[in-house]
C-alpha positions in Angstrom: -10.0 -1.5 -1.7 -7.8 -3.2 -4.3 -6.1 -1.1 -7.0 -7.7 -1.1 -10.3 -6.5 -4.2 -12.1 -6.0 -5.5 -15.7 -8.0 -8.8 -15.6 -8.3 -11.7 -18.0 -11.4 -13.9 -17.7 -12.3 -17.2 -19.2 -15.5 -19.2 -19.4 -17.0 -21.4 -22.1 -20.4 -19.8 -21.5 -20.7 -16.5 -23.4 -23.2 -15.2 -20.8 -20.7 -15.6 -18.0 -17.9 -13.9 -20.1 -20.3 -11.0 -20.8 -21.2 -10.8 -17.0 -17.5 -10.4 -16.2 -17.0 -7.9 -19.0 -19.8 -5.8 -17.5 -19.3 -6.2 -13.7 -15.5 -5.9 -13.5 -15.3 -2.5 -15.3 -18.2 -1.3 -13.1 -15.9 -2.2 -10.1 -13.1 -0.1 -11.7 -11.1 -2.9 -13.3 -10.2 -3.4 -17.0 -11.0 -6.7 -18.7 -8.1 -7.1 -21.1 -9.2 -10.6 -22.4 -12.3 -12.7 -22.4 -11.5 -16.2 -23.5 -13.8 -19.1 -24.3 -11.4 -21.9 -23.4 -8.1 -22.5 -21.7 -5.9 -22.4 -24.8 -7.4 -19.0 -25.7 -6.8 -17.8 -22.1 -3.1 -18.8 -22.1 -2.6 -17.0 -25.4 -4.4 -13.9 -24.3 -2.4 -13.8 -21.0 0.9 -14.0 -22.9 -0.2 -11.2 -25.2 -2.1 -8.9 -22.7 -0.1 -9.4 -19.5 -3.0 -9.2 -17.0 -2.5 -8.6 -13.3 -5.2 -11.1 -12.3 -6.9 -14.1 -14.0 -10.5 -15.3 -13.3 -11.2 -18.6 -15.0 -13.8 -21.3 -15.1 -12.4 -24.7 -14.5 -14.4 -27.0 -16.9 -13.7 -25.7 -20.4 -13.0 -27.3 -23.7 -9.5 -27.8 -25.2 -7.6 -27.0 -21.9 -9.4 -26.7 -18.6 -9.0 -23.7 -16.3 -6.7 -25.5 -13.8 -4.2 -26.5 -16.5 -4.4 -23.1 -18.1 -3.8 -21.5 -14.7 -0.7 -23.7 -14.1 0.6 -22.7 -17.6 0.0 -19.0 -17.0 1.5 -19.1 -13.6 4.6 -20.8 -14.8 5.1 -18.2 -17.5 4.3 -15.2 -15.3 3.1 -15.6 -11.7 0.0 -13.6 -10.8 -3.1 -14.1 -8.6 -5.6 -16.6 -10.1 -9.2 -17.1 -9.1 -10.9 -20.4 -10.2 -14.6 -20.5 -10.8 -16.8 -23.6 -11.1 -20.4 -24.7 -11.0 -19.1 -27.8 -9.3 -17.5 -28.5 -6.0 -16.8 -32.2 -6.0 -13.9 -33.4 -4.0 -11.6 -34.3 -6.9 -12.1 -30.9 -8.5 -11.5 -29.1 -5.2 -8.3 -31.1 -4.7 -7.0 -30.4 -8.2 -7.7 -26.7 -7.6 -5.9 -26.8 -4.3 -2.8 -28.2 -6.0 -2.9 -25.4 -8.6 -1.5 -21.9 -8.0 -5.0 -20.5 -7.5 -5.6 -18.0 -4.7 -9.3 -18.5 -4.5 -12.2 -20.8 -5.7 -15.6 -19.4 -6.3 -18.8 -21.4 -6.9 -21.3 -20.2 -9.5 -23.4 -18.2 -9.6 -21.0 -15.4 -8.8 -22.3 -12.2 -7.3 -20.6 -8.8 -7.3 -20.1 -9.0 -3.5 -18.1 -12.3 -4.0 -15.8 -10.6 -6.5 -15.5 -7.5 -4.3 -14.2 -9.5 -1.4 -12.3 -12.3 -3.3 -10.3 -10.1 -5.7 -8.5 -8.0 -3.0 -8.0 -11.1 -0.8 -6.5 -13.1 -3.7 -4.2 -10.1 -4.5 -3.1 -9.8 -0.8 -2.5 -13.5 -0.5 -0.4 -13.5 -3.7 1.6 -10.5 -2.5 2.3 -12.2 0.8 3.4 -15.4 -0.9 5.8 -13.4 -3.2 7.1 -11.5 -0.1 7.8 -14.8 1.7 9.5 -16.3 -1.3 11.7 -13.3 -1.7 12.6 -13.4 2.1 13.4 -17.1 1.8 15.7 -16.5 -1.1 17.4 -13.6 0.8 17.8 -15.8 3.9 19.1 -18.7 1.9 21.7 -16.5 0.2 22.6 -14.9 3.6 23.2 -18.4 5.0 25.3 -19.5 2.1 27.4 -16.3 2.3 27.9 -16.9 6.1 29.2 -20.4 5.3 31.7 -19.0 2.8 32.8 -16.4 5.3 33.2 -18.9 8.1 35.2 -21.3 5.9 37.5 -18.4 4.8 37.9 -17.3 8.4 38.9 -20.8 9.4 41.5 -20.9 6.7 43.0 -17.6 7.8 43.0 -18.8 11.4 44.9 -21.9 10.4 47.3 -20.4 8.0 48.2 -17.2 9.9 47.7 -18.6 13.5 45.2 -16.0 14.3 42.2 -16.2 16.7 38.7 -15.9 15.3 38.2 -12.2 16.0 41.6 -11.3 14.4 40.9 -13.5 11.3 37.5 -11.7 10.8 39.2 -8.3 11.3 41.8 -9.3 8.6 39.1 -10.2 6.2 37.1 -7.0 6.9 40.3 -4.9 6.4 40.9 -6.7 3.1 37.3 -6.0 2.0 37.6 -2.4 2.9 40.9 -2.0 1.1 39.6 -3.7 -2.1 36.2 -2.0 -1.8 34.6 -5.5 -2.0 31.9 -7.3 0.0 33.1 -9.5 2.8 31.7 -12.6 1.1 33.6 -11.7 -2.1 36.9 -11.5 -0.1 36.0 -14.8 1.6 35.6 -16.4 -1.8 39.0 -15.1 -2.9 40.6 -16.5 0.3 39.1 -19.9 -0.5 40.1 -19.8 -4.1 43.6 -18.9 -3.1 43.8 -21.8 -0.7 42.4 -24.2 -3.4 45.1 -23.2 -5.8 47.9 -23.8 -3.4 
Protein backbone atom coordinates (compact mmCIF):
# COMPACT_ATOMS: atom_id res chain seq x y z
CA UNK A 1 0.00 0.00 0.00
CA UNK A 2 1.24 3.48 -0.85
CA UNK A 3 1.70 6.08 1.86
CA UNK A 4 -1.06 8.61 2.09
CA UNK A 5 -0.28 11.30 -0.46
CA UNK A 6 -1.04 14.95 -1.09
CA UNK A 7 -2.53 14.88 -4.60
CA UNK A 8 -3.39 17.59 -7.12
CA UNK A 9 -5.98 16.68 -9.76
CA UNK A 10 -7.08 18.42 -12.94
CA UNK A 11 -9.93 17.87 -15.36
CA UNK A 12 -12.06 20.31 -17.30
CA UNK A 13 -15.16 18.28 -16.35
CA UNK A 14 -16.47 19.23 -12.89
CA UNK A 15 -17.97 15.74 -12.44
CA UNK A 16 -14.54 14.10 -12.85
CA UNK A 17 -12.91 16.59 -10.45
CA UNK A 18 -15.63 15.83 -7.91
CA UNK A 19 -15.08 12.08 -8.42
CA UNK A 20 -11.36 12.48 -7.60
CA UNK A 21 -12.19 14.68 -4.61
CA UNK A 22 -14.43 11.93 -3.23
CA UNK A 23 -12.57 8.74 -4.15
CA UNK A 24 -8.99 9.77 -3.30
CA UNK A 25 -9.75 10.81 0.32
CA UNK A 26 -11.73 7.58 0.66
CA UNK A 27 -8.47 5.82 -0.26
CA UNK A 28 -6.67 7.80 2.47
CA UNK A 29 -5.13 10.52 0.29
CA UNK A 30 -5.62 14.29 0.52
CA UNK A 31 -6.67 16.26 -2.54
CA UNK A 32 -4.81 19.57 -2.15
CA UNK A 33 -5.99 21.07 -5.46
CA UNK A 34 -8.67 20.40 -8.06
CA UNK A 35 -8.00 22.43 -11.20
CA UNK A 36 -10.21 22.97 -14.24
CA UNK A 37 -7.36 23.53 -16.69
CA UNK A 38 -3.60 23.17 -17.07
CA UNK A 39 -2.73 26.75 -16.11
CA UNK A 40 -4.74 26.42 -12.91
CA UNK A 41 -3.01 23.09 -12.19
CA UNK A 42 0.49 24.55 -12.63
CA UNK A 43 -0.35 27.43 -10.28
CA UNK A 44 -1.92 25.10 -7.72
CA UNK A 45 1.10 22.78 -7.75
CA UNK A 46 3.47 25.70 -7.20
CA UNK A 47 1.35 26.81 -4.26
CA UNK A 48 0.33 23.47 -2.68
CA UNK A 49 3.43 21.30 -3.36
CA UNK A 50 1.59 18.00 -3.96
CA UNK A 51 3.37 14.65 -3.94
CA UNK A 52 1.45 13.31 -6.97
CA UNK A 53 -0.49 14.82 -9.88
CA UNK A 54 -3.39 13.21 -11.73
CA UNK A 55 -4.35 15.25 -14.77
CA UNK A 56 -6.60 14.97 -17.78
CA UNK A 57 -4.77 15.56 -21.04
CA UNK A 58 -7.25 17.52 -23.15
CA UNK A 59 -8.07 20.70 -21.24
CA UNK A 60 -8.43 24.36 -22.20
CA UNK A 61 -5.65 26.98 -21.92
CA UNK A 62 -2.84 24.46 -21.30
CA UNK A 63 -3.26 20.75 -21.87
CA UNK A 64 -2.34 18.18 -19.23
CA UNK A 65 0.86 17.06 -20.95
CA UNK A 66 2.23 20.61 -21.17
CA UNK A 67 1.14 21.25 -17.59
CA UNK A 68 2.86 18.03 -16.48
CA UNK A 69 6.10 19.03 -18.19
CA UNK A 70 6.01 22.46 -16.54
CA UNK A 71 5.25 21.00 -13.11
CA UNK A 72 7.93 18.32 -13.45
CA UNK A 73 10.53 20.90 -14.49
CA UNK A 74 9.74 22.96 -11.39
CA UNK A 75 9.57 20.08 -8.93
CA UNK A 76 9.80 16.47 -10.10
CA UNK A 77 7.04 14.18 -8.83
CA UNK A 78 5.00 11.24 -10.10
CA UNK A 79 2.40 12.27 -12.65
CA UNK A 80 -0.52 10.20 -13.93
CA UNK A 81 -2.15 11.27 -17.20
CA UNK A 82 -5.83 10.60 -17.82
CA UNK A 83 -7.71 10.71 -21.10
CA UNK A 84 -10.88 9.55 -22.76
CA UNK A 85 -8.77 9.14 -25.91
CA UNK A 86 -5.98 6.74 -26.77
CA UNK A 87 -5.05 7.77 -30.30
CA UNK A 88 -1.45 7.14 -31.34
CA UNK A 89 -0.38 10.81 -31.39
CA UNK A 90 -1.70 11.42 -27.90
CA UNK A 91 -0.10 8.26 -26.53
CA UNK A 92 3.22 9.23 -28.15
CA UNK A 93 3.07 12.73 -26.65
CA UNK A 94 2.27 11.22 -23.26
CA UNK A 95 5.21 8.81 -23.59
CA UNK A 96 7.53 11.77 -24.23
CA UNK A 97 6.32 13.52 -21.09
CA UNK A 98 7.47 12.77 -17.56
CA UNK A 99 4.28 10.81 -16.78
CA UNK A 100 4.55 7.55 -14.84
CA UNK A 101 1.17 6.21 -16.01
CA UNK A 102 -1.64 6.74 -18.52
CA UNK A 103 -5.23 5.86 -17.63
CA UNK A 104 -8.21 5.73 -19.99
CA UNK A 105 -11.57 7.04 -18.76
CA UNK A 106 -13.77 5.95 -17.13
CA UNK A 107 -11.44 5.49 -14.16
CA UNK A 108 -12.44 3.07 -11.48
CA UNK A 109 -11.19 2.95 -7.91
CA UNK A 110 -9.31 -0.31 -8.63
CA UNK A 111 -7.37 1.45 -11.41
CA UNK A 112 -6.28 4.18 -9.01
CA UNK A 113 -5.46 1.70 -6.24
CA UNK A 114 -3.00 -0.10 -8.50
CA UNK A 115 -1.72 2.82 -10.59
CA UNK A 116 -0.90 5.26 -7.78
CA UNK A 117 1.53 2.96 -5.91
CA UNK A 118 3.08 1.74 -9.18
CA UNK A 119 3.63 5.33 -10.38
CA UNK A 120 5.19 6.26 -7.04
CA UNK A 121 7.48 3.21 -7.08
CA UNK A 122 8.54 3.85 -10.66
CA UNK A 123 9.26 7.49 -9.86
CA UNK A 124 11.31 6.52 -6.78
CA UNK A 125 13.31 4.00 -8.83
CA UNK A 126 14.05 6.61 -11.50
CA UNK A 127 15.17 9.11 -8.85
CA UNK A 128 17.38 6.44 -7.28
CA UNK A 129 18.95 5.59 -10.65
CA UNK A 130 19.56 9.27 -11.39
CA UNK A 131 21.23 9.75 -8.01
CA UNK A 132 23.40 6.67 -8.59
CA UNK A 133 24.36 7.94 -12.06
CA UNK A 134 25.41 11.28 -10.58
CA UNK A 135 27.41 9.51 -7.86
CA UNK A 136 29.16 7.22 -10.35
CA UNK A 137 29.92 10.10 -12.72
CA UNK A 138 31.46 12.08 -9.86
CA UNK A 139 33.42 9.04 -8.74
CA UNK A 140 34.80 8.59 -12.28
CA UNK A 141 35.75 12.27 -12.50
CA UNK A 142 37.47 12.06 -9.09
CA UNK A 143 39.35 8.94 -10.22
CA UNK A 144 40.60 10.77 -13.34
CA UNK A 145 41.90 13.65 -11.19
CA UNK A 146 43.63 11.23 -8.80
CA UNK A 147 45.23 9.31 -11.67
CA UNK A 148 46.48 12.52 -13.28
CA UNK A 149 47.99 13.73 -9.99
CA UNK A 150 49.52 10.32 -9.36
CA UNK A 151 51.15 10.45 -12.80
CA UNK A 152 52.61 13.89 -12.07
CA UNK A 153 54.06 12.69 -8.75
CA UNK A 154 55.51 9.60 -10.45
CA UNK A 155 57.18 11.78 -13.08
CA UNK A 156 58.38 14.58 -10.79
CA UNK A 157 59.61 12.43 -7.90
CA UNK A 158 60.62 9.32 -9.89
CA UNK A 159 58.29 7.11 -7.85
CA UNK A 160 56.45 4.00 -8.91
CA UNK A 161 52.63 4.01 -8.99
CA UNK A 162 52.14 2.49 -5.52
CA UNK A 163 54.61 4.91 -3.90
CA UNK A 164 53.00 7.92 -5.62
CA UNK A 165 49.58 6.85 -4.35
CA UNK A 166 50.95 6.35 -0.82
CA UNK A 167 52.50 9.83 -0.95
CA UNK A 168 49.13 11.35 -1.90
CA UNK A 169 47.34 9.33 0.79
CA UNK A 170 49.86 10.50 3.39
CA UNK A 171 49.36 14.12 2.31
CA UNK A 172 45.58 13.70 2.50
CA UNK A 173 45.86 12.26 5.99
CA UNK A 174 48.22 15.00 7.19
CA UNK A 175 46.05 17.78 5.77
CA UNK A 176 42.82 16.04 6.83
CA UNK A 177 41.53 16.35 3.25
CA UNK A 178 39.98 13.98 0.75
CA UNK A 179 42.34 12.24 -1.65
CA UNK A 180 40.70 13.95 -4.63
CA UNK A 181 41.23 17.38 -3.01
CA UNK A 182 44.93 16.63 -2.53
CA UNK A 183 45.08 15.45 -6.15
CA UNK A 184 43.60 18.77 -7.29
CA UNK A 185 46.24 20.63 -5.26
CA UNK A 186 49.00 18.56 -6.92
CA UNK A 187 47.60 19.39 -10.38
CA UNK A 188 47.19 23.09 -9.56
CA UNK A 189 50.73 23.20 -8.22
CA UNK A 190 52.03 21.63 -11.44
CA UNK A 191 50.00 24.05 -13.58
CA UNK A 192 51.51 27.04 -11.76
CA UNK A 193 55.10 25.87 -12.30
